[in-house]
C-alpha positions as CSV (number, residue, x, y, z in Angstrom):
1,M,17.8,-124.9,51.8
2,P,21.2,-123.7,53.3
3,L,19.5,-123.2,56.7
4,L,18.1,-126.7,56.6
5,Y,21.5,-128.0,55.6
6,Q,23.1,-126.2,58.6
7,Q,20.5,-127.6,61.0
8,I,21.1,-131.2,59.8
9,I,24.9,-130.7,60.3
10,F,24.3,-129.3,63.8
11,F,21.9,-132.1,64.6
12,L,24.4,-134.8,63.5
13,Y,27.2,-133.0,65.5
14,I,25.0,-133.2,68.6
15,I,24.4,-136.9,68.1
16,Y,28.2,-137.5,67.5
17,D,29.1,-135.4,70.6
18,V,26.6,-137.3,72.8
19,Q,27.9,-140.6,71.5
20,T,31.5,-139.7,72.3
21,V,30.7,-138.6,75.9
22,P,30.6,-141.7,78.1
23,S,28.1,-141.4,80.9
24,S,30.4,-143.2,83.3
25,L,34.0,-144.4,83.5
26,T,35.8,-146.7,85.9
27,L,39.1,-146.3,87.7
28,G,40.8,-149.2,89.4
29,F,42.8,-149.2,92.6
30,L,45.5,-151.7,93.5
31,G,47.3,-151.9,96.8
32,P,47.9,-153.9,100.0
33,T,44.8,-153.6,102.0
34,N,44.7,-156.7,104.2
35,L,45.0,-155.9,107.9
36,S,47.8,-158.4,108.7
37,N,50.2,-156.6,106.3
38,S,52.2,-153.7,107.7
39,N,52.4,-152.2,104.2
40,A,48.6,-151.8,104.4
41,Q,49.1,-149.3,107.3
42,V,51.6,-147.3,105.3
43,G,50.6,-147.6,101.6
44,G,47.3,-149.5,101.5
45,H,44.7,-148.1,103.7
46,P,45.7,-144.4,103.5
47,A,45.9,-144.6,99.7
48,L,42.6,-146.4,99.3
49,F,40.9,-143.9,101.6
50,A,42.3,-141.0,99.6
51,F,41.4,-142.7,96.3
52,K,37.7,-143.0,97.4
53,L,37.7,-139.4,98.6
54,A,39.1,-138.2,95.3
55,I,36.4,-140.1,93.3
56,R,33.7,-138.4,95.4
57,D,35.3,-134.9,95.1
58,I,35.7,-135.3,91.3
59,N,32.0,-136.4,90.9
60,N,30.9,-133.4,93.0
61,R,32.8,-130.9,90.8
62,S,30.9,-129.2,87.9
63,D,34.1,-128.0,86.1
64,L,35.7,-131.5,85.8
65,L,34.0,-134.2,83.8
66,P,30.6,-132.5,84.1
67,R,28.8,-135.1,81.9
68,T,30.7,-138.2,83.1
69,N,30.4,-140.0,86.4
70,L,33.5,-141.8,87.8
71,N,33.1,-145.3,89.3
72,F,35.8,-147.4,90.9
73,V,36.9,-150.9,91.6
74,S,39.6,-151.9,94.1
75,N,41.6,-155.1,94.6
76,N,44.0,-156.2,97.4
77,T,47.4,-157.2,96.0
78,D,48.8,-158.3,99.4
79,T,52.2,-157.0,98.4
80,D,52.5,-160.0,96.1
81,A,53.5,-159.7,92.4
82,S,51.4,-162.6,91.2
83,T,48.3,-161.4,93.0
84,G,48.9,-158.0,91.5
85,V,49.0,-159.5,88.0
86,I,45.7,-161.3,88.5
87,A,44.0,-158.2,90.0
88,A,45.2,-156.1,87.1
89,F,44.0,-158.6,84.5
90,W,40.5,-158.7,86.2
91,Q,40.3,-154.9,86.3
92,C,41.4,-154.5,82.6
93,V,39.2,-157.3,81.2
94,Y,36.2,-157.5,83.5
95,G,36.3,-154.2,85.4
96,N,36.7,-152.3,82.1
97,V,38.9,-149.7,83.8
98,I,40.2,-146.6,82.0
99,G,43.1,-146.3,84.4
100,I,44.8,-148.0,87.4
101,V,45.9,-146.2,90.6
102,G,48.6,-148.3,92.2
103,D,50.5,-150.2,93.4
104,Y,52.3,-149.2,96.5
105,L,55.4,-151.5,96.0
106,S,57.7,-151.3,93.0
107,V,57.9,-155.1,92.6
108,V,54.1,-155.3,92.3
109,S,53.8,-152.3,89.9
110,E,56.4,-153.9,87.6
111,S,54.2,-157.0,87.3
112,V,51.1,-155.0,86.8
113,Q,52.7,-153.2,83.9
114,Y,52.9,-156.5,81.9
115,V,49.1,-156.5,81.9
116,S,48.6,-152.8,81.8
117,R,50.7,-152.1,78.7
118,Y,49.1,-155.1,76.8
119,Y,45.6,-153.6,77.3
120,K,46.9,-150.0,77.0
121,V,45.6,-149.0,80.4
122,P,47.7,-146.3,82.0
123,Q,48.9,-147.0,85.5
124,I,49.7,-144.1,88.0
125,S,51.5,-145.3,91.1
126,Y,51.4,-143.5,94.4
127,G,54.3,-145.3,96.0
128,S,56.5,-147.2,93.6
129,T,59.8,-145.4,93.6
130,S,62.2,-147.8,91.9
131,S,64.6,-146.1,89.4
132,E,64.0,-149.1,87.0
133,F,60.8,-147.5,85.8
134,T,62.9,-144.5,84.6
135,E,65.7,-146.5,83.0
136,F,63.5,-149.0,81.2
137,H,60.4,-146.8,80.7
138,S,60.1,-147.0,76.9
139,I,61.0,-150.7,76.8
140,R,59.2,-152.3,79.7
141,Y,56.9,-149.7,81.4
142,P,55.5,-147.4,78.7
143,Y,52.1,-147.0,80.4
144,F,53.6,-146.4,83.9
145,L,53.5,-143.0,85.5
146,R,53.8,-141.9,89.2
147,T,52.9,-139.0,91.4
148,T,55.6,-140.0,93.9
149,P,59.3,-139.0,93.2
150,N,61.5,-141.8,92.0
151,Q,64.2,-143.5,94.1
152,Y,66.9,-142.5,91.6
153,V,66.6,-138.9,92.6
154,E,66.4,-139.7,96.3
155,S,69.5,-141.9,96.1
156,V,71.4,-139.0,94.7
157,L,70.1,-136.4,97.2
158,L,70.9,-138.7,100.2
159,T,74.6,-138.0,99.4
160,Y,74.0,-134.3,99.7
161,L,72.2,-134.7,103.0
162,I,75.1,-136.7,104.4
163,V,77.6,-134.1,103.3
164,S,75.5,-131.2,104.6
165,Q,76.0,-132.7,108.1
166,G,79.8,-132.9,107.7
167,W,79.9,-136.7,107.5
168,K,82.4,-138.3,105.2
169,N,82.6,-141.9,106.5
170,I,79.5,-144.1,106.6
171,A,78.3,-147.7,106.7
172,L,75.7,-149.0,104.3
173,I,73.2,-151.8,104.8
174,H,70.5,-152.8,102.3
175,T,68.3,-155.5,101.0
176,T,69.3,-157.6,98.0
177,N,66.1,-157.3,95.8
178,T,66.6,-156.0,92.3
179,Q,65.1,-152.5,92.8
180,T,67.0,-151.8,96.0
181,F,70.3,-153.0,94.5
182,H,69.9,-150.7,91.5
183,D,69.2,-147.7,93.8
184,V,72.2,-148.5,96.0
185,Q,74.5,-148.5,92.9
186,V,73.2,-145.0,92.1
187,F,74.0,-143.9,95.6
188,L,77.5,-145.4,95.6
189,A,78.3,-143.7,92.3
190,E,77.2,-140.3,93.6
191,A,78.9,-140.9,97.0
192,Q,82.2,-141.4,95.2
193,K,81.8,-138.0,93.4
194,L,81.3,-136.3,96.8
195,N,84.2,-138.1,98.4
196,I,82.0,-140.0,100.9
197,R,83.9,-143.1,102.0
198,I,81.8,-146.3,102.5
199,L,83.6,-148.1,105.3
200,V,81.5,-151.2,104.8
201,S,78.6,-152.2,102.5
202,T,76.6,-155.2,103.6
203,S,73.3,-156.7,102.5
204,F,70.7,-159.3,103.3
205,A,67.7,-160.9,101.7
206,T,64.2,-159.8,102.6
207,G,62.7,-162.1,105.2
208,T,66.1,-162.7,107.0
209,T,65.8,-162.3,110.7
210,N,69.4,-162.9,111.9
211,L,71.7,-160.1,110.8
212,M,74.4,-160.5,113.4
213,T,77.1,-161.0,110.7
214,Q,76.1,-157.7,109.1
215,M,75.9,-155.9,112.4
216,K,79.4,-157.1,113.5
217,A,80.8,-156.0,110.2
218,I,79.4,-152.5,110.8
219,K,80.7,-152.4,114.4
220,Q,84.1,-153.6,113.3
221,C,84.6,-150.8,110.8
222,Q,83.8,-148.3,113.6
223,A,81.3,-146.4,111.5
224,Q,78.9,-144.3,113.5
225,I,76.7,-143.0,110.6
226,I,74.7,-145.9,109.1
227,L,72.4,-145.7,106.1
228,F,69.7,-148.2,105.4
229,F,67.9,-149.0,102.1
230,G,64.8,-151.1,102.4
231,T,61.2,-151.4,103.4
232,I,59.7,-150.9,106.9
233,D,59.5,-154.6,107.5
234,D,63.2,-155.0,106.8
235,Q,63.9,-151.8,108.8
236,Q,62.3,-153.4,111.9
237,V,64.6,-156.5,111.5
238,V,67.6,-154.1,111.3
239,I,66.3,-152.4,114.5
240,N,66.2,-155.7,116.4
241,N,69.7,-156.7,115.4
242,S,71.2,-153.3,115.9
243,L,69.9,-153.2,119.5
244,I,71.5,-156.6,120.2
245,E,74.9,-155.4,118.9
246,G,74.6,-152.0,120.5
247,L,74.7,-150.0,117.3
248,T,72.3,-147.3,118.5
249,G,71.9,-144.6,121.0
250,P,74.0,-141.4,121.4
251,G,77.1,-141.4,119.2
252,Y,75.4,-143.2,116.4
253,Q,73.2,-141.8,113.6
254,W,70.8,-143.9,111.5
255,I,69.6,-142.5,108.1
256,G,66.8,-144.0,106.0
257,I,64.9,-143.6,102.8
258,H,61.3,-142.3,102.5
259,E,59.7,-145.7,103.0
260,S,61.0,-145.8,106.6
261,M,59.9,-142.2,107.4
262,N,56.5,-143.3,108.7
263,K,55.1,-143.8,112.2
264,A,54.3,-147.4,111.2
265,L,58.0,-148.0,111.8
266,Y,57.2,-148.3,115.5
267,L,53.5,-149.5,115.4
268,D,52.1,-153.0,115.3
269,S,49.2,-154.1,113.1
270,T,46.7,-152.7,115.6
271,G,48.3,-149.3,115.8
272,Q,49.9,-149.8,119.2
273,T,53.4,-148.6,119.9
274,I,56.2,-151.1,120.1
275,Q,58.3,-149.5,122.8
276,H,61.8,-150.6,121.7
277,Y,61.1,-149.6,118.1
278,Y,59.9,-146.3,119.3
279,Q,63.0,-145.7,121.4
280,W,65.2,-146.7,118.5
281,S,63.5,-144.3,116.1
282,Q,64.1,-141.2,118.2
283,G,66.5,-139.0,116.1
284,F,66.1,-141.1,112.9
285,I,66.7,-138.9,109.9
286,G,65.7,-139.3,106.3
287,L,63.9,-137.9,103.2
288,Q,60.1,-137.6,102.7
289,N,57.7,-135.6,100.6
290,F,55.4,-133.5,102.8
291,A,52.6,-131.4,101.3
292,D,52.2,-127.7,101.8
293,V,49.8,-127.8,104.6
294,N,49.2,-124.0,104.4
295,S,47.9,-124.1,100.9
296,S,44.2,-123.5,100.3
297,V,43.9,-126.8,98.3
298,Y,45.4,-128.8,101.1
299,K,43.3,-127.2,103.8
300,E,40.0,-128.0,102.0
301,Y,41.3,-131.5,101.3
302,A,42.2,-132.0,105.0
303,K,38.8,-130.8,106.1
304,R,37.1,-133.4,103.8
305,W,39.5,-136.1,105.0
306,S,38.6,-135.6,108.7
307,T,34.9,-135.5,108.0
308,A,34.6,-138.4,105.5
309,P,32.4,-141.3,106.6
310,Y,33.9,-144.3,108.2
311,D,35.1,-147.0,105.8
312,P,35.6,-150.5,107.2
313,E,38.0,-151.3,104.3
314,T,40.4,-148.6,105.7
315,S,39.9,-149.0,109.4
316,T,43.5,-148.1,110.3
317,V,43.5,-144.7,108.7
318,D,44.3,-141.8,111.1
319,R,41.8,-139.0,110.6
320,D,44.1,-136.5,112.5
321,S,47.1,-136.8,110.1
322,I,47.5,-137.5,106.4
323,S,50.4,-139.5,105.1
324,P,52.3,-138.4,102.0
325,I,51.2,-141.7,100.3
326,A,47.6,-140.7,100.6
327,N,48.4,-137.3,99.0
328,F,50.0,-139.0,96.0
329,A,47.0,-141.4,95.6
330,Y,44.6,-138.5,95.7
331,D,46.5,-136.6,93.1
332,A,46.8,-139.7,90.9
333,C,43.0,-139.8,90.6
334,F,42.8,-136.1,89.7
335,M,45.6,-136.6,87.1
336,F,43.3,-139.1,85.4
337,A,40.3,-136.8,85.8
338,H,42.1,-133.9,84.1
339,A,43.3,-136.0,81.2
340,L,39.8,-137.6,80.7
341,H,38.2,-134.2,80.9
342,Y,40.5,-132.9,78.1
343,M,39.8,-136.0,75.9
344,I,36.1,-135.9,76.3
345,E,35.2,-132.2,76.7
346,V,37.9,-130.6,74.5
347,L,38.8,-133.2,71.9
348,H,35.4,-134.9,71.9
349,L,37.1,-138.3,71.8
350,D,36.1,-141.4,73.7
351,P,39.1,-142.6,75.8
352,M,37.7,-146.1,75.9
353,Q,38.4,-146.6,72.2
354,M,41.7,-148.4,71.6
355,E,42.7,-146.1,68.7
356,N,42.6,-143.2,71.2
357,R,44.8,-144.8,73.9
358,E,48.1,-143.5,72.7
359,L,46.7,-140.0,72.6
360,Y,45.2,-140.5,76.0
361,L,48.6,-141.5,77.4
362,A,50.3,-138.5,75.8
363,I,47.7,-136.2,77.4
364,L,48.3,-137.7,80.8
365,K,52.0,-136.9,80.5
366,N,51.2,-133.3,79.8
367,V,48.7,-132.8,82.6
368,T,49.7,-130.0,85.0
369,F,47.7,-128.9,88.0
370,V,48.0,-127.8,91.7
371,G,47.3,-130.9,93.8
372,V,47.4,-131.6,97.5
373,S,51.0,-132.7,97.2
374,G,52.0,-129.6,95.4
375,N,52.5,-128.9,91.7
376,V,51.7,-132.1,89.9
377,S,53.2,-132.9,86.5
378,V,55.4,-135.7,85.0
379,D,58.2,-135.8,82.4
380,Q,58.2,-138.1,79.3
381,N,59.4,-141.0,81.5
382,G,56.3,-140.6,83.7
383,D,58.4,-139.4,86.6
384,C,57.1,-136.7,89.0
385,L,60.0,-134.3,89.7
386,A,59.7,-132.8,93.1
387,S,62.1,-131.7,95.9
388,F,62.4,-133.6,99.1
389,D,61.9,-132.7,102.7
390,I,64.5,-133.6,105.3
391,V,62.5,-135.2,108.2
392,N,63.4,-136.2,111.8
393,F,61.7,-138.5,114.3
394,Q,61.1,-136.4,117.4
395,H,59.1,-138.1,120.1
396,D,55.7,-139.1,118.5
397,R,56.0,-136.7,115.5
398,I,57.9,-136.7,112.2
399,V,59.2,-133.2,112.0
400,K,60.4,-131.4,108.9
401,I,63.9,-129.9,109.6
402,G,64.8,-128.8,106.1
403,S,64.5,-129.4,102.4
404,I,66.7,-130.4,99.5
405,T,66.2,-129.4,95.9
406,L,66.7,-131.5,92.8
407,D,70.2,-129.9,92.3
408,G,71.3,-130.8,95.8
409,Q,70.8,-127.5,97.6
410,V,70.2,-128.3,101.3
411,N,68.3,-125.8,103.4
412,Y,67.7,-126.4,107.1
413,L,64.9,-124.6,109.0
414,P,66.7,-122.2,111.4
415,H,64.0,-122.4,114.1
416,V,63.8,-126.2,114.2
417,K,66.2,-128.2,116.3
418,I,67.6,-131.5,115.0
419,M,67.4,-134.6,117.2
420,Y,70.0,-137.2,116.6
421,T,69.8,-140.9,117.3
422,G,69.3,-141.5,121.0
423,G,67.3,-138.3,121.5
424,T,70.3,-136.1,121.8
425,E,70.9,-132.7,120.2
426,T,74.7,-133.4,119.9
427,K,75.7,-134.2,116.4
428,P,77.6,-137.5,116.3
429,L,81.0,-137.9,114.6
430,D,81.3,-140.1,111.6
431,L,84.2,-141.9,113.3
432,P,84.9,-142.3,117.0
433,M,87.4,-139.9,118.5
434,R,90.8,-141.1,119.4
435,P,90.5,-142.2,123.1
436,V,92.3,-140.1,125.7
437,I,95.2,-142.1,127.1
438,K,94.9,-142.4,130.8
439,I,98.0,-141.5,132.8
440,Y,98.8,-142.8,136.2
441,R,98.0,-140.4,139.0
442,S,101.7,-140.5,140.3
443,T,102.8,-139.5,136.8
444,L,100.3,-136.7,136.7
445,I,101.6,-135.3,140.0
446,G,105.1,-135.5,138.7
447,M,104.2,-133.7,135.5
448,I,102.4,-130.9,137.4
449,G,105.3,-130.7,139.9
450,G,107.8,-130.4,137.1
451,S,105.7,-127.7,135.5
452,I,105.6,-125.7,138.8
453,T,109.3,-126.1,139.3
454,C,110.1,-124.9,135.8
455,T,107.7,-121.9,136.2
456,M,109.3,-120.9,139.6
457,L,112.8,-121.2,138.1
458,C,111.8,-119.0,135.1
459,L,110.3,-116.4,137.5
460,A,113.5,-116.4,139.5
461,L,115.5,-115.9,136.3
462,I,113.2,-113.1,135.2
463,T,113.7,-111.4,138.6
464,F,117.5,-112.0,138.3
465,T,117.6,-110.5,134.8
466,C,115.6,-107.4,135.7
467,Y,117.7,-106.8,138.8
468,F,121.0,-107.1,137.0
469,N,119.9,-105.7,133.7
470,Q,122.8,-103.2,133.7
471,H,125.4,-106.0,134.0
472,P,127.6,-106.0,130.8
473,V,126.8,-109.7,130.0
474,I,123.0,-109.3,130.4
475,K,123.0,-105.9,128.7
476,A,124.9,-107.3,125.8
477,S,122.2,-110.0,125.3
478,S,119.3,-107.6,125.8
479,S,117.2,-108.2,128.9
480,T,113.9,-107.6,127.1
481,F,114.5,-110.6,124.8
482,L,115.6,-112.8,127.7
483,V,112.4,-111.9,129.7
484,L,110.2,-112.6,126.6
485,M,111.9,-116.0,126.1
486,L,111.4,-116.9,129.8
487,I,107.7,-115.9,129.6
488,G,107.4,-118.3,126.6
489,V,109.0,-121.1,128.6
490,I,106.5,-120.4,131.5
491,N,103.5,-120.7,129.0
492,L,104.8,-124.0,127.7
493,A,105.3,-125.3,131.2
494,I,101.8,-124.2,132.4
495,S,100.2,-125.8,129.3
496,I,101.0,-129.2,130.8
497,V,98.4,-128.6,133.6
498,P,95.3,-128.4,131.4
499,R,96.7,-131.3,129.4
500,T,96.8,-133.5,132.5
501,L,93.3,-132.3,133.5
502,E,91.8,-133.9,130.3
503,N,92.0,-137.3,132.0
504,Y,89.4,-136.1,134.6
505,H,87.6,-133.2,133.1
506,Q,86.9,-132.9,129.4
507,S,85.6,-129.5,128.3
508,S,86.2,-126.9,125.6
509,L,87.8,-124.5,128.1
510,V,90.4,-127.0,129.1
511,C,91.2,-127.8,125.4
512,I,91.4,-124.2,124.4
513,S,93.6,-123.1,127.3
514,E,96.0,-125.9,126.5
515,L,96.3,-124.9,122.8
516,W,96.5,-121.2,123.7
517,L,99.3,-121.5,126.3
518,A,101.3,-123.9,124.2
519,N,101.1,-121.9,121.0
520,I,101.8,-118.5,122.7
521,G,104.8,-120.0,124.5
522,Y,106.2,-121.6,121.3
523,T,105.7,-118.3,119.4
524,L,107.5,-116.2,122.1
525,I,110.5,-118.5,122.3
526,I,110.9,-118.9,118.5
527,G,110.1,-115.3,117.8
528,T,112.7,-114.1,120.4
529,L,115.4,-116.4,119.0
530,L,114.7,-115.2,115.4
531,S,114.8,-111.6,116.5
532,L,118.1,-112.0,118.3
533,K,119.6,-113.7,115.2
534,K,118.3,-110.8,113.0
535,R,119.8,-108.3,115.4
536,E,123.2,-110.0,115.4
537,Q,123.2,-110.1,111.6
538,S,122.4,-106.4,111.5
539,R,125.4,-105.6,113.9
540,K,127.8,-107.6,111.7
541,N,126.6,-105.7,108.6
């Protein structure tokens, strides 16, 4: 009888376990995927391509969701908030999704959350970086997570990047949308702590094409280090206007946020280079999140990326390089997969049941694994905490020149050269140098002539002093001190020569020789006078 009882219990457990294991689940993808949208090149196509690749990789693994097949649905949001809401509603109600990967833009993700949180469907974004998701997480965005670092952290770290280059005076230009404005306030607060002076802060609405008022304000304040907050589309508008006003080239330095650190900055919708955008971008510096390309996880991923079948939905994807956005989208899928695996295979719970959604969300926030973008985990606000790479546009590549940790420690790669705006390796100053005052040629000749005359007179006096050094008058005043004082006068007189040469030949040698001669001369004269005074006081005592 006990044996029969145990068999019945075991049989019932098997039935229960089979019932709680869904044979298939569906993940949704949201992002800008229409060809006419520049955001599709940066955040749409690469992310969708990586999303599909991740679905295939998860289904091919025997150690991750072994009894459940992942399906997917995808919708184009066209970087429009209302379109995003409709797409999210369709996926939650008709697509029956267990999770949403997307959107690329913060403004769309905010709208999606109104639907996502109502249906208790977790959303993991691969590109929405707004700090509002952190500040209002528990109130407005409880079901929002992200694999991309948030803009709050980047806004703070940008100040440390600026200080690491020795710049203390900058100009700031940004768009006026809510997300950017909030991030700019974070930057301004941190800049004040580090004594960075904002010479001018100017803004414009997205879609504005004429920024001459803003450019003139920047030029008038004489700032040579200019920071921009905004999207790639807005950055291209800034490029056009800065070229007109001459705020580019050697002597200036432009700095941008991660959204601008992409080759799409100088490419059109067909992937062709826009020449004046390309020239402007040379030396552009900013922050980005590159993956560890030498890790075994990334190498396998890159191999599958390059050999994946052609997908007409993602026709602009470059098979030779992988954008950080794609890495974040790929890891977002695996984040869902790890949480679902734990729910189904360990806890034996069906994540589709509404009563299990809160637990499902909590498990998602505790998932930790090594992904293609590095170590993947989020805090209780759904934020992925990761350090940033300092990157630099150099010719047709975006080069990593250093890194910056979450506590502001900046480390530059010693073997990598930095290219500044205009393609030069000379670091620009944050303010223009005081211009050298040009002196008339006749005045220069007179100054040099006076210097030579003074030098000859001093040499004659030195000769006279040495010749008559036994004369009672010279002997009483000490010939040695007299000669040292005259040598000091000669040095001061000769220092006029390199100073006049600055008008025609500026070099470090000319500058150093002027300072050396003037300071040695001054020291000899003052030192001799003080020594003579000390000597006289000693005699009186």
